[in-house]
C-alpha positions as CSV (number, residue, x, y, z in Angstrom):
1,M,-178.6,-20.0,39.3
2,K,-175.9,-22.0,41.1
3,D,-172.4,-22.3,39.9
4,G,-170.3,-25.5,40.1
5,Y,-168.4,-24.2,43.2
6,E,-171.5,-23.9,45.3
7,E,-172.8,-27.3,44.3
8,Q,-169.4,-28.9,45.0
9,G,-169.3,-27.3,48.4
10,N,-172.7,-28.6,49.3
11,T,-171.9,-32.2,48.4
12,S,-168.6,-32.2,50.3
13,R,-170.3,-30.7,53.4
14,S,-173.1,-33.3,53.3
15,K,-170.5,-36.1,53.0
16,D,-168.7,-34.7,56.1
17,T,-172.0,-34.6,58.0
18,E,-172.8,-38.2,57.0
19,D,-169.3,-39.3,58.0
20,F,-169.7,-37.5,61.4
21,A,-173.1,-39.1,61.9
22,E,-171.6,-42.5,61.2
23,E,-168.9,-41.9,63.8
24,R,-171.5,-41.2,66.4
25,S,-173.9,-44.1,65.7
26,I,-174.3,-47.0,68.1
27,T,-173.5,-49.5,65.5
28,S,-170.2,-47.8,64.6
29,R,-169.2,-47.6,68.3
30,Q,-170.0,-51.3,68.6
31,R,-167.9,-52.0,65.6
32,A,-165.0,-50.0,67.1
33,R,-165.3,-51.9,70.4
34,S,-165.3,-55.3,68.7
35,Q,-162.3,-54.3,66.6
36,L,-160.5,-53.1,69.7
37,S,-161.3,-56.3,71.5
38,A,-160.1,-58.4,68.6
39,D,-156.9,-56.4,68.4
40,V,-156.3,-56.9,72.1
41,E,-157.0,-60.6,71.9
42,E,-154.5,-60.9,69.0
43,F,-151.9,-59.0,70.9
44,L,-152.3,-61.2,73.9
45,S,-152.2,-64.4,71.8
46,R,-148.9,-63.4,70.3
47,G,-147.4,-63.2,73.8
48,G,-148.0,-59.5,74.5
49,A,-148.7,-58.4,78.0
50,I,-150.8,-55.6,79.4
51,S,-149.6,-54.0,82.6
52,E,-151.7,-51.7,84.8
53,I,-150.1,-48.4,85.9
54,D,-151.0,-46.8,89.1
55,P,-153.1,-43.6,88.7
56,E,-150.6,-41.4,90.4
57,V,-147.7,-42.3,88.0
58,T,-147.1,-39.7,85.3
59,A,-144.9,-39.7,82.3
60,D,-143.8,-36.1,82.8
61,P,-142.7,-35.6,86.4
62,P,-143.0,-32.1,87.8
63,R,-140.0,-29.8,87.3
64,K,-138.6,-27.1,89.6
65,P,-140.0,-23.7,88.6
66,Q,-137.6,-21.6,86.6
67,P,-137.4,-17.9,87.6
68,K,-137.9,-16.1,84.4
69,Y,-139.1,-12.7,85.7
70,G,-137.4,-9.9,83.8
71,S,-135.7,-12.3,81.4
72,R,-137.4,-11.0,78.2
73,P,-136.1,-7.9,76.5
74,I,-138.3,-4.8,76.3
């Protein structure tokens, strides 16, 4: 005999599995690509610009190492 909690858990788990399977399908990926393409075209048509950044450019430049040896209390 199953109680309501087990039945509810099974249905929510199966919904998650179905959603995950939808995310991985070829058609969903094609939909995402076409949506992205449409968004980019709209952005460009409104005067937006896309600039290419060199691969070696980083947003967080390296910092000088901080000597922290022995700085923590025992």
